[in-house]
C-alpha positions as CSV (number, residue, x, y, z in Angstrom):
1,M,-14.5,23.0,0.7
2,T,-13.2,19.6,-0.4
3,L,-10.2,20.0,-2.8
4,I,-9.8,17.2,-5.4
5,P,-6.2,16.8,-6.6
6,F,-5.5,17.4,-10.3
7,S,-8.9,18.9,-10.8
8,L,-9.4,21.7,-13.4
9,L,-12.6,23.0,-11.8
10,P,-13.3,25.0,-8.6
11,P,-14.4,22.8,-5.7
12,A,-17.9,24.3,-5.5
13,L,-18.6,23.8,-9.2
14,L,-17.1,20.3,-9.2
15,R,-19.3,19.3,-6.2
16,S,-22.4,20.6,-8.0
17,L,-21.7,18.7,-11.2
18,S,-20.8,15.5,-9.3
19,A,-24.5,15.2,-8.2
20,H,-25.2,13.7,-11.6
21,F,-22.7,10.9,-11.0
22,M,-23.6,9.9,-7.4
23,S,-24.8,6.5,-8.6
24,I,-21.3,5.8,-10.0
25,G,-19.8,7.0,-6.7
26,K,-22.0,4.6,-4.7
27,L,-21.1,1.8,-7.0
28,L,-17.4,2.4,-6.7
29,E,-17.7,2.8,-2.9
30,K,-18.5,-0.9,-2.5
31,A,-15.1,-1.8,-3.8
32,M,-13.3,0.7,-1.6
33,P,-14.6,0.3,2.0
34,Q,-11.3,1.7,3.4
35,L,-11.8,5.1,1.6
36,Q,-14.3,6.4,4.1
37,I,-12.0,5.7,7.0
38,D,-9.1,7.4,5.3
39,L,-11.3,10.5,4.6
40,E,-12.2,10.7,8.2
41,R,-8.6,10.3,9.4
42,I,-7.5,13.2,7.2
43,D,-10.4,15.4,8.4
44,M,-12.0,15.7,5.0
45,Q,-15.7,16.6,5.7
46,I,-17.1,14.4,2.9
47,D,-18.5,10.9,2.5
48,S,-16.8,8.4,0.2
49,P,-19.6,8.2,-2.5
50,R,-19.5,12.0,-2.9
51,Y,-15.7,12.0,-3.1
52,L,-15.7,9.3,-5.7
53,A,-18.4,11.1,-7.7
54,M,-16.3,14.3,-7.6
55,C,-13.2,12.3,-8.7
56,F,-15.1,10.8,-11.6
57,T,-16.5,14.1,-12.7
58,A,-13.1,15.8,-12.6
59,T,-11.5,12.8,-14.5
60,L,-14.3,12.8,-17.2
61,L,-13.8,16.6,-17.9
62,Q,-10.1,16.1,-18.1
63,F,-10.6,13.2,-20.5
64,V,-12.8,15.4,-22.8
65,F,-10.3,18.3,-22.6
66,I,-7.2,16.2,-23.3
67,A,-8.9,14.2,-26.0
68,I,-10.0,17.3,-27.9
69,L,-6.6,18.9,-27.5
70,L,-4.7,15.9,-28.7
71,S,-7.1,15.2,-31.5
72,V,-6.6,18.7,-33.0
73,A,-2.8,18.5,-32.5
74,W,-2.4,14.9,-33.6
75,S,-5.1,12.4,-34.6
76,V,-8.5,11.5,-33.2
77,V,-7.7,7.8,-32.4
78,A,-4.4,8.6,-30.8
79,G,-5.9,11.5,-28.9
80,I,-8.7,9.4,-27.4
81,I,-6.3,6.6,-26.4
82,L,-3.8,8.9,-24.8
83,A,-6.5,10.8,-23.1
84,A,-8.0,7.6,-21.7
85,L,-4.6,6.5,-20.4
86,L,-3.8,9.8,-18.8
87,S,-7.3,10.2,-17.3
88,S,-7.2,6.7,-15.8
89,F,-3.8,7.5,-14.2
90,V,-5.2,10.7,-12.7
91,F,-8.3,9.0,-11.5
92,F,-6.2,6.4,-9.7
93,M,-4.1,9.1,-8.1
94,Q,-7.2,10.9,-6.9
95,I,-8.6,7.8,-5.3
96,K,-5.3,7.0,-3.6
97,Y,-4.8,10.6,-2.4
98,P,-6.7,10.1,1.0
99,S,-4.7,7.0,1.9
100,V,-1.4,8.7,0.9
101,K,-2.2,11.8,2.9
102,A,-3.3,9.6,5.9
103,Y,0.0,7.8,5.7
104,K,1.9,11.1,5.9
105,R,-0.3,12.2,8.8
106,V,0.5,9.0,10.6
107,R,4.2,9.6,10.4
108,K,3.8,13.2,11.6
109,I,1.7,12.0,14.6
110,D,4.1,9.2,15.4
111,A,7.0,11.7,15.4
112,D,5.4,13.7,18.2
113,V,3.3,11.3,20.2
114,L,6.1,10.2,22.5
115,G,7.1,13.8,23.3
116,A,3.5,14.8,23.9
117,L,2.8,11.9,26.3
118,R,6.0,12.7,28.2
119,A,4.8,16.3,28.5
120,I,1.5,15.1,29.9
121,M,3.3,12.8,32.3
122,I,5.5,15.6,33.6
123,Q,2.4,17.8,34.2
124,L,0.7,15.1,36.1
125,D,3.8,14.5,38.2
126,A,3.6,18.2,39.1
127,G,0.0,17.8,40.3
128,V,-1.7,19.3,37.2
129,P,-5.1,17.7,36.4
130,L,-5.4,15.7,33.2
131,F,-7.6,18.2,31.5
132,D,-5.2,21.1,32.2
133,A,-2.3,18.9,31.0
134,M,-4.1,18.3,27.7
135,V,-4.7,22.0,27.4
136,I,-1.0,22.7,27.8
137,V,0.0,20.1,25.2
138,S,-2.6,21.4,22.8
139,R,-0.9,24.8,23.0
140,Q,2.7,23.5,22.6
141,N,4.6,22.6,19.4
142,F,3.7,19.0,18.9
143,G,2.4,19.3,15.4
144,E,-0.5,17.0,14.6
145,V,-0.7,15.7,18.1
146,S,-1.3,19.2,19.5
147,K,-4.1,19.6,16.9
148,E,-5.7,16.4,18.1
149,F,-5.6,17.5,21.7
150,H,-6.9,20.9,20.8
151,K,-10.0,19.2,19.3
152,V,-10.5,17.1,22.4
153,V,-10.1,20.1,24.7
154,K,-12.7,22.0,22.6
155,Q,-15.1,19.1,22.9
156,M,-14.6,18.8,26.6
157,S,-15.1,22.5,27.1
158,G,-18.4,22.1,25.2
159,G,-19.7,19.6,27.7
160,V,-18.5,16.3,26.3
161,S,-17.1,13.9,28.9
162,Q,-13.4,13.2,28.9
163,I,-13.8,9.5,28.1
164,Q,-16.2,10.1,25.2
165,A,-14.0,12.8,23.7
166,L,-10.9,10.6,24.0
167,E,-12.8,7.7,22.5
168,E,-13.8,9.7,19.4
169,M,-10.2,10.9,19.0
170,A,-8.9,7.4,19.2
171,L,-11.4,6.0,16.6
172,K,-10.6,8.7,14.0
173,N,-6.8,8.9,14.5
174,P,-4.8,7.0,11.9
175,S,-1.7,6.4,14.1
176,P,-1.7,2.9,15.8
177,Y,0.7,4.1,18.5
178,F,-1.4,7.2,19.4
179,R,-4.6,5.1,19.4
180,R,-3.0,2.5,21.7
181,G,-1.9,5.2,24.1
182,I,-5.3,6.9,24.2
183,W,-7.1,3.5,24.7
184,Q,-4.9,2.7,27.7
185,I,-5.5,6.1,29.2
186,M,-9.3,5.6,28.7
187,N,-9.3,2.1,30.3
188,G,-7.5,3.6,33.3
189,M,-10.1,6.3,33.6
190,K,-12.9,3.9,33.3
191,Q,-11.5,1.7,36.0
192,G,-10.9,4.7,38.3
193,A,-7.1,4.1,38.4
194,D,-4.4,6.7,38.8
195,I,-3.7,8.0,35.3
196,N,0.0,8.9,35.9
197,P,1.2,5.2,36.1
198,V,-0.9,4.4,33.1
199,I,0.8,7.1,31.0
200,Q,4.2,6.1,32.4
201,S,3.5,2.6,31.1
202,V,2.5,3.9,27.7
203,V,5.6,6.1,27.5
204,S,7.8,3.1,28.5
205,D,6.2,0.9,25.8
206,L,6.6,3.5,23.1
207,S,10.3,4.0,24.1
208,K,10.9,0.3,23.8
209,E,9.1,0.3,20.4
210,Q,11.3,3.2,19.3
211,I,14.5,1.2,20.2
212,I,13.2,-1.8,18.3
213,Q,12.5,0.4,15.2
214,I,16.0,1.9,15.4
215,E,17.6,-1.6,15.6
216,K,15.5,-2.8,12.6
217,Y,16.4,0.4,10.7
218,G,20.1,-0.1,11.4
219,A,20.0,-3.7,10.2
220,Q,18.4,-2.5,6.9
221,L,21.1,0.2,6.2
222,S,24.0,-2.2,5.4
223,P,22.3,-3.9,2.4
224,L,20.9,-0.6,1.3
225,A,24.4,1.0,1.4
226,M,25.7,-1.9,-0.7
227,F,22.9,-1.5,-3.2
228,Y,23.6,2.3,-3.4
229,M,27.3,1.7,-4.0
230,M,26.5,-0.8,-6.8
231,G,23.9,1.4,-8.5
232,A,25.3,4.9,-8.0
233,V,29.1,4.4,-8.0
234,I,30.3,1.1,-9.3
235,L,28.0,0.5,-12.3
236,P,28.2,4.1,-13.6
237,A,32.0,4.0,-13.3
238,L,32.2,0.7,-15.2
239,G,29.6,1.8,-17.7
240,T,31.5,5.0,-18.5
241,T,34.8,3.1,-18.9
242,F,33.1,0.5,-21.1
243,I,31.6,3.2,-23.3
244,I,34.9,5.0,-23.8
245,I,36.7,1.8,-24.7
246,L,33.9,0.6,-27.0
247,S,33.8,4.0,-28.8
248,G,37.5,3.7,-29.5
249,F,37.2,0.3,-31.1
250,L,34.0,0.9,-33.1
251,G,34.6,4.5,-34.0
252,L,31.2,5.7,-32.6
253,E,30.1,9.3,-33.4
254,D,30.5,11.9,-30.8
255,S,26.8,12.7,-30.8
256,L,25.9,9.1,-30.0
257,I,28.5,9.0,-27.2
258,K,27.2,12.2,-25.7
259,L,23.6,10.8,-25.9
260,V,24.6,7.7,-24.0
261,L,26.5,9.6,-21.4
262,W,23.6,12.0,-20.8
263,G,21.4,9.0,-20.5
264,L,23.7,7.5,-17.9
265,L,23.7,10.8,-16.0
266,G,19.9,10.8,-16.1
267,F,19.8,7.2,-14.7
268,I,22.2,8.2,-11.9
269,V,20.0,11.2,-10.9
270,F,16.8,9.0,-11.0
271,F,18.6,6.4,-8.9
272,Q,19.7,8.9,-6.4
273,L,16.1,10.3,-6.0
274,M,14.7,6.8,-5.7
275,F,17.2,5.8,-3.1
276,S,16.7,8.9,-1.0
277,G,12.9,8.2,-1.1
278,T,13.5,4.6,0.0
279,I,15.7,5.8,2.9
280,K,13.0,8.3,4.0
281,T,10.2,5.8,3.9
282,R,12.1,3.2,5.9
283,R,13.1,5.7,8.6
284,P,11.4,4.8,11.9
285,S,8.1,6.8,12.3
286,L,8.7,7.3,16.0
287,L,11.9,9.2,15.2
288,G,10.2,11.8,13.1
289,E,11.3,13.2,9.8
């Protein structure tokens, strides 16, 4: 069952109610052609009009609930305005959820794709057939990559040809590095070439790409470190000194000084969190988390 983030209703009930808003879902879909691709790449078994209709239904119910709650506690006009703002933000987050989840899945796949292809290459060097090598990788601890190969192995065991199963996996996979590797393997199979040199070439290309990512990451760390020193060390230290000196000249109340210092502490904590998030997002995807 499809789970909609920030929804107050059970998925089954939400899906049933969303049938009344399918026309809105189809209208919104025209402005979001990428949504269907993102839904397929995160394995959500739902089409984009239905997903948008469910998001709209959940947001509408949240708007009504928040508007009533704030109108009783505050005022009708303010309650409606705040409810509209909060509901719009929630609706935006719900729409962006598949793309955010797809991005996280890409990083997980990129982290293990090189190791998985190396494992397949080792098995092929030992004389193991390609299908058996994929079975071995699907049972090993390569995260999302093992899950992808497990699906392919299941399809092949059900009678689907290797090329067709690999093609479907490449089309639905969100990782460009994984897709590129699978496409090269497929081209080698279609041409009847030896697969082992093909996989060796893919592994070599990904290893070079990994080195390039590391070099770019290293070049970005120096300015980021300088920015961190300015925002988390130098400016807070100067600000604290300035506040202490200024309070002595102006005779500021202790309560006001404490409030300013607590605000400065909050800024430092917020800055630390933002900086750690920036470092994490800039980390090369082929290196993993």
